[in-house]
gemmi code that builds the backbone of each chain (N, CA, C; Angstrom):
import gemmi

chains = {
    "A": [
        ("MET", (3.228, -4.984, -17.999), (2.055, -4.755, -16.953), (2.303, -5.523, -15.726)),
        ("THR", (2.302, -5.086, -14.599), (2.262, -5.637, -13.296), (1.333, -6.409, -12.814)),
        ("ASP", (1.510, -7.671, -12.434), (0.587, -8.637, -11.905), (0.249, -8.384, -10.510)),
        ("PHE", (-0.371, -7.458, -9.941), (-0.439, -7.009, -8.471), (-0.752, -8.346, -7.668)),
        ("GLU", (-1.912, -9.087, -8.171), (-2.455, -10.115, -7.604), (-1.362, -11.188, -7.542)),
        ("GLY", (-0.490, -11.442, -8.578), (0.532, -12.440, -8.511), (1.364, -12.311, -7.556)),
        ("LEU", (2.022, -11.166, -7.690), (3.135, -10.610, -6.625), (2.605, -10.893, -5.282)),
        ("LEU", (1.361, -10.293, -4.908), (0.998, -10.430, -3.353), (0.751, -11.907, -3.004)),
        ("ARG", (0.177, -12.638, -4.339), (-0.076, -14.089, -3.651), (1.288, -14.742, -3.456)),
        ("THR", (2.268, -14.437, -4.395), (3.585, -15.032, -4.179), (4.306, -14.752, -2.944)),
        ("LEU", (4.238, -13.534, -2.293), (4.708, -13.046, -0.951), (3.911, -13.780, 0.080)),
        ("THR", (2.595, -13.659, -0.038), (1.673, -14.215, 1.054), (1.824, -15.876, 1.292)),
        ("THR", (1.981, -16.489, 0.076), (1.941, -18.008, 0.202), (3.154, -18.294, 0.586)),
        ("ALA", (4.448, -17.559, 0.489), (5.622, -17.841, 1.082), (5.712, -17.251, 2.709)),
        ("GLN", (4.554, -16.754, 3.167), (4.578, -16.182, 4.620), (5.713, -15.246, 4.842)),
        ("VAL", (5.919, -14.225, 3.813), (6.698, -13.216, 3.883), (6.134, -12.191, 4.701)),
        ("ASP", (6.778, -11.508, 5.667), (6.317, -10.646, 6.473), (6.673, -9.162, 5.612)),
        ("PHE", (5.544, -8.561, 5.276), (5.818, -7.315, 4.433), (4.516, -6.380, 4.644)),
        ("ILE", (4.591, -5.157, 4.256), (3.701, -4.024, 4.433), (3.362, -3.333, 3.241)),
        ("LEU", (2.310, -3.179, 2.682), (2.066, -2.690, 1.254), (2.087, -1.038, 1.679)),
        ("VAL", (2.781, -0.501, 0.725), (3.016, 0.883, 0.868), (2.814, 1.475, -0.710)),
        ("GLY", (3.119, 2.743, -0.882), (3.195, 3.314, -2.095), (1.692, 3.313, -2.672)),
        ("GLY", (1.777, 3.380, -4.073), (0.622, 3.537, -5.021), (-0.509, 2.566, -4.779)),
        ("VAL", (-0.094, 1.425, -4.958), (-0.981, 0.249, -4.569), (-1.705, 0.417, -3.070)),
        ("ALA", (-0.998, 1.059, -2.254), (-1.520, 1.027, -0.822), (-2.531, 2.181, -1.107)),
        ("ALA", (-2.293, 3.263, -1.737), (-3.121, 4.297, -1.901), (-4.246, 3.926, -2.598)),
        ("THR", (-4.167, 3.098, -3.553), (-5.464, 2.773, -4.357), (-6.430, 1.881, -3.247)),
        ("ALA", (-5.678, 1.033, -2.512), (-6.533, 0.294, -1.505), (-7.375, 1.309, -0.683)),
        ("HIS", (-6.827, 2.428, -0.460), (-7.399, 3.349, 0.311), (-8.568, 4.205, -0.226)),
        ("GLY", (-8.350, 4.029, -1.528), (-9.337, 4.922, -2.419), (-8.963, 5.930, -3.583)),
        ("SER", (-7.523, 5.875, -3.506), (-6.889, 6.842, -4.428), (-7.238, 6.424, -5.853)),
        ("ALA", (-7.576, 7.366, -6.803), (-7.986, 7.182, -8.196), (-6.724, 7.334, -9.115)),
        ("LEU", (-5.564, 7.574, -8.583), (-4.264, 7.480, -9.410), (-3.972, 6.193, -9.881)),
        ("LEU", (-3.281, 6.055, -10.949), (-2.846, 4.678, -11.511), (-1.363, 4.599, -11.113)),
        ("THR", (-1.012, 3.436, -10.767), (0.305, 3.127, -10.383), (0.595, 1.856, -11.224)),
        ("GLN", (2.169, 1.621, -11.316), (2.577, 0.688, -12.161), (3.425, -0.372, -11.329)),
        ("ASP", (3.851, -0.036, -10.240), (4.775, -1.051, -9.603), (4.159, -1.151, -8.231)),
        ("LEU", (4.640, -2.258, -7.565), (4.129, -2.787, -6.251), (5.411, -2.369, -5.249)),
        ("ASP", (5.237, -1.566, -4.241), (6.154, -1.215, -3.238), (5.736, -2.074, -1.811)),
        ("VAL", (6.602, -2.636, -1.222), (6.448, -3.310, -0.083), (7.621, -2.947, 0.956)),
        ("VAL", (7.410, -2.841, 1.987), (8.314, -2.599, 3.301), (8.343, -4.039, 3.784)),
        ("TYR", (9.675, -4.766, 3.731), (9.837, -6.194, 4.282), (10.531, -6.075, 5.544)),
        ("SER", (10.344, -7.164, 6.526), (10.877, -7.440, 7.480), (12.407, -7.640, 7.381)),
        ("ARG", (13.174, -7.252, 8.054), (14.846, -7.573, 7.782), (15.236, -8.819, 8.575)),
        ("GLN", (14.348, -9.463, 9.302), (14.774, -10.666, 10.073), (15.178, -12.022, 8.994)),
        ("SER", (16.306, -12.483, 9.565), (16.822, -13.437, 8.545), (16.042, -14.567, 8.032)),
        ("THR", (15.031, -14.876, 8.786), (13.885, -16.084, 8.408), (13.238, -15.394, 7.311)),
        ("ASN", (12.920, -14.142, 7.428), (12.249, -13.429, 6.366), (12.756, -13.292, 5.239)),
        ("LEU", (14.115, -12.887, 5.328), (15.024, -12.834, 4.123), (15.019, -13.878, 3.227)),
        ("ASP", (15.019, -15.152, 4.032), (15.313, -16.421, 3.370), (13.916, -16.587, 2.535)),
        ("ARG", (12.705, -16.539, 3.298), (11.424, -16.536, 2.632), (11.243, -15.852, 1.436)),
        ("LEU", (11.671, -14.682, 1.634), (11.480, -13.622, 0.504), (12.465, -13.920, -0.800)),
        ("ALA", (13.629, -14.253, -0.365), (14.447, -14.815, -1.749), (13.917, -16.080, -2.148)),
        ("LYS", (13.405, -16.968, -1.558), (12.920, -18.089, -1.877), (11.684, -18.028, -2.711)),
        ("ALA", (10.964, -17.064, -2.382), (9.481, -16.803, -2.979), (9.681, -16.266, -4.364)),
        ("LEU", (10.533, -15.262, -4.412), (10.890, -14.556, -5.716), (11.905, -15.179, -6.666)),
        ("SER", (12.742, -16.030, -6.132), (13.614, -16.679, -7.169), (13.022, -17.175, -8.327)),
        ("PRO", (11.855, -18.019, -8.210), (11.190, -18.581, -9.574), (10.762, -17.493, -10.560)),
        ("GLN", (10.732, -16.249, -9.853), (10.009, -15.086, -10.780), (11.357, -14.201, -11.457)),
        ("SER", (12.374, -14.733, -11.689), (13.609, -13.924, -12.374), (13.639, -12.469, -11.810)),
        ("PRO", (13.819, -12.334, -10.550), (14.246, -11.030, -10.158), (15.533, -10.447, -10.589)),
        ("TYR", (15.271, -9.212, -11.044), (16.515, -8.584, -11.703), (16.397, -6.943, -11.314)),
        ("LEU", (17.628, -6.258, -11.063), (17.681, -5.131, -10.908), (17.107, -4.307, -12.037)),
        ("ARG", (16.130, -3.396, -11.705), (15.645, -2.663, -12.826), (16.526, -1.554, -13.285)),
        ("ASP", (16.607, -1.284, -14.759), (17.547, -0.547, -15.422), (19.118, -0.873, -15.178)),
        ("ALA", (19.332, -1.953, -14.676), (20.743, -2.502, -14.645), (21.098, -2.912, -15.904)),
        ("PRO", (22.505, -2.985, -16.247), (22.988, -3.656, -17.481), (22.516, -5.096, -17.407)),
        ("PRO", (22.023, -5.739, -18.493), (21.526, -7.113, -18.704), (22.594, -8.171, -18.247)),
        ("ASP", (23.812, -8.079, -18.402), (24.862, -9.087, -18.072), (25.322, -8.927, -16.477)),
        ("LEU", (24.752, -7.896, -15.746), (25.395, -8.004, -14.146), (24.902, -9.225, -13.602)),
        ("PRO", (25.940, -9.878, -12.916), (25.746, -11.017, -11.969), (24.933, -10.681, -10.678)),
        ("PHE", (23.613, -10.784, -11.021), (22.554, -10.614, -9.815), (21.968, -11.946, -9.458)),
        ("LYS", (22.039, -12.171, -8.111), (21.270, -13.242, -7.643), (20.455, -12.727, -6.387)),
        ("LEU", (19.121, -12.861, -6.223), (18.433, -12.458, -5.264), (18.528, -13.613, -3.987)),
        ("ASP", (19.365, -13.564, -3.106), (19.417, -14.439, -2.017), (19.663, -13.655, -0.595)),
        ("ARG", (19.615, -14.646, 0.295), (19.618, -13.751, 1.785), (20.812, -12.892, 1.721)),
        ("LYS", (21.902, -13.337, 1.344), (23.205, -12.509, 1.381), (23.004, -11.393, 0.723)),
        ("THR", (22.486, -11.367, -0.445), (22.232, -10.192, -1.194), (21.212, -9.040, -0.482)),
        ("LEU", (20.223, -9.641, 0.091), (19.183, -8.868, 0.831), (19.931, -8.275, 2.115)),
        ("GLU", (20.543, -8.884, 2.646), (21.469, -8.526, 3.934), (22.361, -7.525, 3.643)),
        ("SER", (22.988, -7.385, 2.443), (24.020, -6.526, 1.987), (23.529, -5.160, 1.544)),
        ("GLY", (22.128, -5.317, 1.162), (21.493, -4.062, 0.682), (20.222, -3.647, 1.480)),
        ("LEU", (19.611, -2.796, 1.066), (18.229, -2.426, 1.952), (17.056, -2.191, 0.908)),
        ("ASN", (17.055, -1.126, -0.009), (16.099, -0.958, -0.897), (16.432, -1.667, -2.275)),
        ("PHE", (15.588, -2.548, -2.959), (15.869, -2.878, -4.276), (14.630, -2.795, -5.186)),
        ("THR", (15.044, -1.905, -6.320), (14.021, -1.862, -7.154), (14.111, -3.000, -8.461)),
        ("LEU", (13.131, -3.919, -8.378), (13.304, -4.849, -9.214), (12.334, -5.206, -10.434)),
        ("THR", (12.744, -5.873, -11.264), (11.828, -6.358, -12.341), (11.612, -8.051, -12.115)),
        ("THR", (10.339, -8.235, -12.298), (10.210, -9.764, -12.121), (9.314, -10.240, -13.193)),
        ("ASP", (9.236, -11.632, -13.338), (8.274, -12.176, -14.553), (6.852, -11.712, -14.112)),
        ("LEU", (6.601, -11.356, -12.962), (5.295, -10.795, -12.495), (5.077, -9.330, -12.638)),
        ("GLY", (6.117, -8.625, -12.873), (6.119, -7.129, -13.148), (7.013, -6.456, -11.990)),
        ("ASP", (7.008, -5.062, -12.016), (8.168, -4.435, -11.122), (7.481, -4.567, -9.656)),
        ("LEU", (8.607, -4.724, -8.883), (8.386, -4.761, -7.480), (9.538, -4.028, -6.703)),
        ("ASP", (9.247, -3.192, -5.886), (10.205, -2.452, -5.072), (10.053, -3.029, -3.679)),
        ("LEU", (11.349, -3.681, -3.192), (11.473, -4.116, -1.834), (12.102, -3.118, -1.025)),
        ("LEU", (11.711, -2.588, -0.105), (11.923, -1.597, 0.672), (12.283, -1.986, 2.322)),
        ("GLY", (13.634, -1.724, 2.624), (14.017, -2.041, 3.972), (13.484, -1.255, 4.913)),
        ("GLU", (13.585, 0.211, 4.365), (12.992, 1.488, 5.182), (12.529, 2.377, 4.244)),
        ("ILE", (11.734, 3.255, 4.887), (11.141, 4.384, 4.127), (11.396, 5.531, 4.965)),
        ("THR", (11.564, 6.698, 4.330), (12.042, 8.038, 4.957), (10.480, 8.431, 5.659)),
        ("GLY", (10.734, 8.855, 6.646), (9.483, 9.288, 7.785), (8.790, 8.302, 8.449)),
        ("GLY", (8.991, 6.986, 8.222), (8.469, 5.812, 8.670), (9.256, 4.894, 9.290)),
        ("GLY", (10.495, 4.512, 8.744), (11.284, 3.490, 9.343), (11.212, 2.175, 8.569)),
        ("GLY", (11.573, 1.042, 9.383), (11.398, -0.044, 8.905), (10.231, -0.822, 9.051)),
        ("TYR", (10.121, -2.032, 8.954), (8.800, -3.039, 9.022), (8.235, -2.877, 10.599)),
        ("ASP", (9.356, -3.082, 11.537), (8.765, -3.072, 12.983), (8.261, -1.919, 13.373)),
        ("GLN", (8.910, -0.541, 12.929), (8.441, 0.584, 13.063), (7.062, 0.958, 12.517)),
        ("LEU", (6.648, 0.314, 11.240), (5.341, 0.729, 10.544), (4.307, -0.395, 10.916)),
        ("LEU", (4.643, -1.501, 11.603), (3.710, -2.528, 11.950), (2.515, -2.018, 12.531)),
        ("PRO", (2.801, -1.171, 13.927), (1.715, -0.615, 14.559), (0.643, 0.382, 13.752)),
        ("HIS", (1.091, 0.679, 12.604), (0.355, 1.840, 11.787), (-0.170, 1.060, 10.507)),
        ("THR", (-0.601, -0.328, 10.604), (-1.011, -0.923, 9.444), (-2.516, -1.363, 9.763)),
        ("LEU", (-3.155, -1.609, 8.633), (-4.486, -2.354, 8.653), (-4.340, -3.758, 7.984)),
        ("ALA", (-5.147, -4.796, 8.495), (-5.070, -5.934, 7.748), (-6.478, -5.769, 6.647)),
        ("LEU", (-5.920, -5.889, 5.458), (-6.669, -5.842, 4.203), (-7.242, -7.190, 3.615)),
        ("GLU", (-8.489, -7.400, 3.239), (-8.767, -8.647, 2.539), (-8.757, -8.295, 0.943)),
        ("VAL", (-7.702, -8.783, 0.350), (-7.771, -8.543, -1.135), (-7.266, -9.748, -1.846)),
        ("PHE", (-8.163, -9.963, -2.984), (-7.906, -11.201, -3.867), (-7.876, -12.427, -3.029)),
        ("GLY", (-8.594, -12.473, -2.104), (-8.803, -13.531, -1.215), (-7.630, -13.908, -0.247)),
        ("MET", (-6.763, -12.780, -0.114), (-5.765, -12.963, 0.875), (-5.635, -11.832, 1.957)),
        ("THR", (-4.942, -12.135, 3.129), (-4.980, -10.790, 4.014), (-3.571, -10.386, 3.991)),
        ("VAL", (-3.737, -8.892, 3.594), (-2.446, -8.200, 3.266), (-2.336, -7.017, 4.396)),
        ("ARG", (-1.163, -6.836, 4.756), (-0.883, -5.641, 5.955), (-0.652, -4.427, 4.978)),
        ("CYS", (-1.366, -3.332, 5.204), (-1.285, -2.298, 4.420), (-1.030, -0.942, 5.341)),
        ("LEU", (-0.160, -0.055, 5.108), (0.086, 1.039, 5.908), (-1.212, 1.989, 5.784)),
        ("ALA", (-1.451, 2.537, 6.974), (-2.724, 3.188, 7.282), (-2.613, 4.377, 6.592)),
        ("LEU", (-3.822, 5.159, 6.079), (-3.704, 6.291, 5.318), (-2.982, 7.455, 5.784)),
        ("ASP", (-3.145, 7.721, 7.140), (-2.523, 8.982, 7.432), (-1.041, 8.483, 7.570)),
        ("TRP", (-0.627, 7.618, 7.813), (0.916, 7.185, 7.784), (1.491, 7.172, 6.399)),
        ("LEU", (0.580, 6.677, 5.487), (0.966, 6.830, 4.112), (1.333, 8.400, 3.555)),
        ("ILE", (0.275, 9.190, 4.113), (0.439, 10.654, 3.863), (1.774, 11.042, 4.506)),
        ("ARG", (2.087, 10.668, 5.741), (3.216, 11.041, 6.517), (4.623, 10.720, 5.828)),
        ("VAL", (4.627, 9.394, 5.190), (5.730, 9.098, 4.545), (6.118, 9.773, 3.156)),
        ("LYS", (4.866, 10.133, 2.516), (5.021, 10.717, 1.223), (5.404, 12.208, 1.476)),
        ("ARG", (4.844, 12.789, 2.536), (5.316, 14.242, 2.836), (6.644, 14.087, 3.255)),
        ("ALA", (7.084, 13.220, 4.011), (8.607, 13.172, 4.391), (9.460, 12.924, 3.154)),
        ("ALA", (9.128, 12.145, 2.186), (9.827, 11.901, 1.043), (10.093, 13.135, 0.243)),
        ("GLY", (9.244, 14.143, 0.257), (9.381, 15.371, -0.211), (9.708, 15.290, -1.622)),
        ("ARG", (9.323, 14.462, -2.380), (9.536, 14.510, -3.857), (8.486, 15.204, -4.659)),
        ("PRO", (8.916, 16.037, -5.577), (7.926, 16.955, -6.249), (6.814, 16.045, -6.945)),
        ("LYS", (7.071, 14.927, -7.549), (6.116, 14.018, -8.039), (5.078, 13.583, -7.150)),
        ("ASP", (5.310, 13.560, -5.920), (4.448, 13.119, -4.737), (3.218, 14.140, -4.261)),
        ("LEU", (3.476, 15.343, -4.835), (2.620, 16.323, -4.415), (1.285, 16.045, -4.600)),
        ("VAL", (1.112, 15.765, -5.951), (-0.404, 15.403, -6.345), (-1.022, 14.339, -5.574)),
        ("ALA", (-0.096, 13.375, -5.345), (-0.649, 12.043, -4.524), (-0.910, 12.565, -3.196)),
        ("VAL", (-0.075, 13.247, -2.711), (-0.342, 13.637, -1.154), (-1.719, 14.456, -1.116)),
        ("ALA", (-1.644, 15.366, -2.030), (-3.004, 16.197, -2.057), (-4.370, 15.234, -2.200)),
        ("GLU", (-4.210, 14.207, -2.802), (-5.303, 13.456, -3.045), (-5.325, 12.557, -1.915)),
        ("LEU", (-4.306, 12.017, -1.315), (-4.530, 11.375, -0.090), (-5.086, 12.027, 1.111)),
        ("GLU", (-4.803, 13.505, 1.154), (-5.290, 14.130, 2.333), (-6.813, 14.469, 2.097)),
        ("ALA", (-7.146, 14.731, 0.791), (-8.500, 14.895, 0.464), (-9.234, 13.521, 0.787)),
        ("LEU", (-8.824, 12.442, 0.571), (-9.243, 11.069, 0.958), (-9.513, 11.119, 2.368)),
        ("LEU", (-8.454, 11.558, 3.257), (-8.458, 11.409, 4.649), (-9.792, 12.456, 5.079)),
        ("GLU", (-9.725, 13.495, 4.476), (-11.064, 14.468, 4.792), (-12.479, 13.801, 4.362)),
        ("GLU", (-12.286, 13.134, 3.361), (-13.700, 12.507, 2.951), (-13.885, 11.430, 3.906)),
        ("GLN", (-13.029, 10.657, 4.113), (-13.108, 9.532, 5.183), (-13.547, 10.009, 6.588)),
        ("SER", (-12.956, 11.110, 6.812), (-13.364, 11.569, 8.407), (-14.955, 12.144, 8.352)),
        ("LYS", (-15.435, 12.533, 7.091), (-16.711, 12.980, 7.121), (-17.676, 11.667, 7.265)),
        ("ILE", (-17.178, 10.639, 6.510), (-17.958, 9.529, 6.704), (-17.953, 8.907, 8.118)),
        ("ASP", (-16.971, 8.988, 9.084), (-16.730, 8.326, 10.348), (-17.407, 9.341, 11.365)),
        ("GLN", (-17.729, 10.482, 10.835), (-18.410, 11.517, 11.924), (-20.041, 11.027, 12.045)),
    ],
    "B": [
        ("MET", (-20.058, -2.093, 38.244), (-19.451, -2.469, 36.910), (-18.647, -1.308, 36.140)),
        ("GLU", (-17.335, -1.667, 35.766), (-16.641, -0.504, 35.102), (-17.750, -0.157, 33.862)),
        ("ILE", (-17.507, 1.139, 33.420), (-18.228, 1.532, 32.301), (-17.878, 1.001, 30.916)),
        ("GLY", (-16.466, 0.660, 30.936), (-16.069, 0.055, 29.574), (-16.543, -1.344, 29.537)),
        ("LEU", (-16.600, -2.180, 30.696), (-17.088, -3.331, 30.521), (-18.574, -3.496, 30.291)),
        ("TRP", (-19.316, -2.525, 30.720), (-20.817, -2.195, 30.664), (-21.033, -2.078, 29.161)),
        ("MET", (-20.321, -1.090, 28.576), (-20.281, -0.847, 27.078), (-20.017, -2.156, 26.241)),
        ("GLY", (-18.985, -2.863, 26.834), (-18.682, -4.139, 25.889), (-19.844, -4.974, 26.123)),
        ("PHE", (-20.594, -5.096, 27.079), (-21.709, -6.109, 27.171), (-22.620, -5.650, 26.109)),
        ("MET", (-23.036, -4.127, 26.220), (-24.085, -3.778, 25.324), (-23.758, -3.897, 23.838)),
        ("ILE", (-22.414, -3.556, 23.474), (-22.036, -3.762, 22.026), (-21.779, -5.230, 21.729)),
        ("GLU", (-21.044, -5.895, 22.503), (-20.608, -7.191, 22.144), (-21.526, -8.450, 22.736)),
        ("GLY", (-22.014, -8.193, 23.788), (-22.841, -9.220, 24.364), (-22.009, -10.034, 25.416)),
        ("THR", (-20.702, -9.408, 25.530), (-19.835, -10.101, 26.540), (-19.426, -9.132, 27.364)),
        ("LEU", (-18.650, -9.695, 28.384), (-17.958, -8.604, 29.492), (-16.484, -8.325, 28.985)),
        ("ARG", (-16.508, -7.597, 27.861), (-15.185, -7.199, 27.413), (-15.127, -5.629, 27.358)),
        ("ASN", (-14.047, -4.947, 27.526), (-14.136, -3.726, 27.250), (-13.899, -3.353, 25.616)),
        ("PRO", (-14.840, -2.540, 25.070), (-14.930, -2.519, 23.649), (-13.663, -1.886, 23.177)),
        ("LEU", (-12.990, -1.063, 24.017), (-11.853, -0.311, 23.565), (-10.763, -1.409, 23.243)),
        ("ASP", (-10.936, -2.439, 23.799), (-9.805, -3.584, 23.382), (-9.772, -4.125, 21.965)),
        ("ALA", (-11.067, -4.319, 21.551), (-11.209, -4.876, 20.152), (-12.206, -4.286, 19.407)),
        ("THR", (-13.459, -3.932, 19.935), (-14.654, -3.768, 19.042), (-14.494, -2.487, 18.278)),
        ("LEU", (-14.235, -1.373, 19.080), (-14.185, -0.238, 18.473), (-13.289, -0.042, 17.338)),
        ("PRO", (-12.114, -0.315, 17.458), (-11.145, -0.106, 16.280), (-11.690, -1.008, 15.179)),
        ("SER", (-12.306, -2.104, 15.428), (-12.901, -2.933, 14.039), (-14.128, -2.108, 13.723)),
        ("MET", (-14.966, -1.388, 14.535), (-16.080, -0.699, 13.896), (-15.773, 0.373, 13.174)),
        ("VAL", (-14.411, 0.978, 13.262), (-14.182, 2.167, 12.336), (-13.212, 1.499, 11.137)),
        ("GLY", (-12.858, 0.197, 11.175), (-12.330, -0.420, 10.122), (-10.681, -0.454, 10.382)),
        ("ASN", (-10.225, -0.068, 11.484), (-8.763, -0.134, 11.521), (-8.273, -1.192, 12.682)),
        ("GLU", (-8.621, -2.252, 12.433), (-8.075, -3.240, 13.586), (-6.587, -3.295, 13.729)),
        ("ASN", (-6.035, -3.605, 14.784), (-4.616, -3.722, 15.159), (-3.940, -2.582, 14.924)),
        ("ARG", (-4.534, -1.334, 14.978), (-3.723, -0.112, 14.956), (-4.368, 0.882, 16.109)),
        ("GLU", (-3.450, 1.827, 16.296), (-3.682, 2.897, 17.223), (-4.867, 3.601, 16.537)),
        ("VAL", (-5.900, 4.124, 17.453), (-7.089, 4.490, 16.877), (-6.808, 6.203, 16.540)),
        ("ALA", (-5.913, 6.765, 17.206), (-5.837, 8.219, 17.038), (-5.036, 8.508, 15.762)),
        ("ARG", (-5.575, 9.092, 14.883), (-5.035, 9.563, 13.543), (-3.973, 10.774, 13.633)),
        ("LEU", (-3.022, 10.721, 12.622), (-2.041, 11.822, 12.806), (-2.657, 13.098, 12.136)),
        ("GLU", (-2.250, 14.237, 12.587), (-2.812, 15.568, 11.968), (-1.719, 16.181, 11.426)),
        ("PHE", (-1.872, 16.811, 10.222), (-0.839, 17.525, 9.299), (-1.223, 18.914, 9.329)),
        ("GLU", (-0.014, 19.593, 9.506), (-0.005, 21.106, 9.229), (-0.395, 21.474, 7.873)),
        ("PRO", (-1.276, 22.316, 7.538), (-1.591, 22.589, 6.006), (-0.325, 22.925, 5.361)),
        ("ASP", (-0.164, 22.557, 4.172), (0.920, 22.867, 3.391), (0.463, 23.828, 2.085)),
        ("PRO", (0.821, 24.926, 1.985), (0.044, 25.864, 1.004), (0.177, 25.100, -0.544)),
        ("VAL", (1.457, 24.354, -0.715), (1.601, 23.704, -2.216), (0.502, 22.709, -2.342)),
        ("ILE", (0.405, 21.911, -1.283), (-0.513, 20.732, -1.101), (-1.836, 21.200, -1.336)),
        ("GLU", (-2.244, 22.384, -0.469), (-3.534, 22.726, -0.487), (-3.879, 23.458, -1.891)),
        ("ALA", (-2.957, 23.948, -2.566), (-3.258, 24.482, -3.838), (-3.647, 23.041, -5.030)),
        ("PHE", (-2.923, 22.170, -4.683), (-3.075, 20.725, -5.481), (-4.403, 20.299, -5.138)),
        ("LYS", (-4.898, 20.326, -3.930), (-6.257, 19.690, -3.504), (-7.313, 20.416, -4.242)),
        ("GLN", (-7.146, 21.592, -4.699), (-8.307, 22.421, -5.339), (-8.575, 21.508, -6.774)),
        ("GLY", (-7.453, 21.058, -7.332), (-7.768, 20.245, -8.331), (-8.180, 18.920, -8.405)),
        ("ILE", (-8.376, 18.258, -7.072), (-8.837, 16.981, -7.006), (-10.393, 16.793, -7.063)),
        ("ASP", (-10.719, 15.727, -7.916), (-12.154, 15.318, -8.154), (-12.485, 14.524, -7.060)),
        ("ARG", (-13.250, 15.230, -6.124), (-13.591, 14.296, -5.053), (-15.006, 13.542, -5.146)),
        ("THR", (-15.536, 13.861, -6.411), (-16.693, 12.733, -6.544), (-16.053, 11.412, -6.970)),
        ("LEU", (-14.884, 11.250, -7.677), (-14.180, 10.084, -7.884), (-13.850, 9.233, -6.342)),
        ("LEU", (-13.315, 10.198, -5.553), (-12.732, 9.672, -4.239), (-14.013, 9.125, -3.352)),
        ("ARG", (-15.153, 9.705, -3.419), (-16.489, 9.469, -2.711), (-16.770, 7.946, -3.291)),
        ("GLU", (-16.753, 8.023, -4.555), (-17.365, 6.699, -5.016), (-16.332, 5.707, -4.706)),
        ("ASN", (-15.069, 5.857, -4.705), (-13.917, 4.970, -4.288), (-14.229, 4.388, -2.890)),
        ("LEU", (-14.488, 5.335, -1.993), (-14.836, 5.142, -0.496), (-15.961, 4.167, -0.396)),
        ("LYS", (-16.890, 4.119, -1.272), (-18.011, 3.199, -1.143), (-17.798, 1.673, -1.385)),
        ("LYS", (-16.626, 1.607, -2.174), (-16.102, 0.246, -2.439), (-15.141, -0.442, -1.570)),
        ("SER", (-15.068, -1.788, -1.413), (-14.018, -2.330, -0.493), (-12.712, -2.096, -0.974)),
        ("PRO", (-11.534, -2.596, -0.147), (-10.267, -2.457, -0.726), (-10.152, -3.375, -1.952)),
        ("HIS", (-10.739, -4.571, -1.836), (-10.596, -5.537, -2.796), (-11.069, -4.942, -3.998)),
        ("ASP", (-12.263, -4.383, -4.027), (-12.801, -3.856, -5.302), (-12.029, -2.470, -6.011)),
        ("ARG", (-11.621, -2.037, -5.140), (-10.581, -0.825, -5.553), (-9.430, -1.394, -6.232)),
        ("LEU", (-8.851, -2.587, -5.675), (-7.684, -3.005, -6.573), (-7.974, -3.930, -7.704)),
        ("VAL", (-9.387, -4.324, -7.652), (-9.888, -4.880, -9.145), (-10.130, -3.980, -10.003)),
        ("ASN", (-10.455, -2.731, -9.527), (-10.704, -1.697, -10.414), (-9.188, -1.098, -11.097)),
        ("LEU", (-8.226, -1.108, -10.256), (-6.900, -0.822, -10.573), (-6.436, -1.618, -11.702)),
        ("VAL", (-6.554, -2.961, -11.607), (-6.210, -3.949, -12.523), (-6.831, -3.603, -13.939)),
        ("ALA", (-8.262, -3.365, -13.649), (-8.897, -3.314, -15.002), (-8.533, -1.908, -15.791)),
        ("LEU", (-8.156, -0.980, -14.999), (-7.660, 0.461, -15.601), (-6.311, 0.185, -16.173)),
        ("GLN", (-5.351, -0.601, -15.532), (-3.931, -0.919, -16.018), (-4.108, -1.578, -17.369)),
        ("ARG", (-5.110, -2.527, -17.523), (-5.133, -3.357, -18.615), (-5.783, -2.576, -19.703)),
        ("PHE", (-6.741, -1.618, -19.582), (-7.253, -0.537, -20.244), (-5.977, 0.273, -20.739)),
        ("ALA", (-5.268, 0.876, -19.834), (-3.885, 1.810, -20.208), (-3.007, 0.958, -21.369)),
        ("GLU", (-2.806, -0.352, -20.953), (-1.934, -1.164, -21.708), (-2.546, -1.223, -23.229)),
        ("GLU", (-3.808, -1.532, -23.431), (-4.382, -1.637, -24.620), (-4.319, -0.238, -25.318)),
        ("LEU", (-4.562, 0.868, -24.634), (-4.305, 2.097, -25.360), (-2.987, 2.234, -25.761)),
        ("ARG", (-1.915, 1.972, -24.918), (-0.511, 1.945, -25.453), (-0.275, 1.111, -26.717)),
        ("ARG", (-0.943, -0.085, -26.574), (-0.766, -0.896, -27.749), (-1.287, -0.450, -28.933)),
        ("ALA", (-2.461, 0.089, -28.884), (-3.170, 0.876, -29.986), (-2.468, 1.968, -30.425)),
        ("GLY", (-1.749, 2.712, -29.670), (-0.889, 3.786, -30.081), (0.255, 3.428, -30.783)),
        ("ARG", (0.974, 2.251, -30.149), (2.033, 1.927, -31.060), (1.775, 1.371, -32.394)),
        ("LYS", (0.584, 0.636, -32.627), (0.090, 0.106, -33.777), (-0.350, 1.376, -34.734)),
        ("ALA", (-0.824, 2.453, -34.290), (-1.143, 3.530, -35.133), (0.042, 4.203, -35.698)),
        ("ARG", (1.162, 4.312, -34.778), (2.323, 4.917, -35.222), (3.023, 4.102, -36.424)),
        ("ILE", (3.088, 2.594, -36.155), (3.722, 1.896, -37.293), (2.875, 1.939, -38.609)),
        ("VAL", (1.483, 1.994, -38.573), (0.883, 2.131, -39.946), (1.046, 3.583, -40.419)),
        ("GLN", (1.399, 4.539, -39.732), (1.619, 5.720, -40.336), (3.113, 5.831, -40.995)),
    ],
}
model = gemmi.Model(1)
for chain_id, residues in chains.items():
    chain = gemmi.Chain(chain_id)
    for i, (resn, *xyz) in enumerate(residues, 1):
        res = gemmi.Residue()
        res.name, res.seqid = resn, gemmi.SeqId(i, " ")
        for name, pos in zip(("N", "CA", "C"), xyz):
            atom = gemmi.Atom()
            atom.name, atom.element = name, gemmi.Element(name[0])
            atom.pos, atom.b_iso = gemmi.Position(*pos), 0.0
            res.add_atom(atom)
        chain.add_residue(res)
    model.add_chain(chain)
structure = gemmi.Structure()
structure.add_model(model)
structure.setup_entities()
């Protein structure tokens, strides 16, 4: 079971620049669907890669579904060599995304985020309309129900705003 | 006096243009563009929308983002408990 609060606290305490996306972001906007992992888009700046690696190292990060004896070490070099990492950690499953389809990287997404207060922390979360945009762009059949729900949420939110 | 500054005075009690800060925060989206994206209706997504329980969504929208995540954690624990019970039941059989 993923400790969402623990993972978010690990990242925010280390001052990692990241944006909450995916299922947990959808929940923060009001989605009723369950999700099992935490998806974040992280800044690719060198200092941020250092912070990210340092923050996650004590949580035994490892590539999800990889053979158990693979020599994997999450450090700045590894992060620089790759882009998107699907990880298991002691706190649960974490997807580190350098870029997402239809949205780009951290810098492109940042203007389309909200600052949310959750678990006593301030976390940047992708705005609802942009969450729909990137899920539509991903074009995965499994996302269709989630997109439908997010669009329904946007419609309900618009009624409240009027 | 510029109309924006006058509105700022009326809303915030200061001579600030409310479009600079107050209006985005009034709609709950500080630090982002006010304009929302609009989407072309997709027939498949529209079909899936028919099955969405909007009463759940309306209830969720009454909660804060923090409370929504707390609820997710509670549901996650409940789902884990059900999985554990299922495994135990299979072992007993």
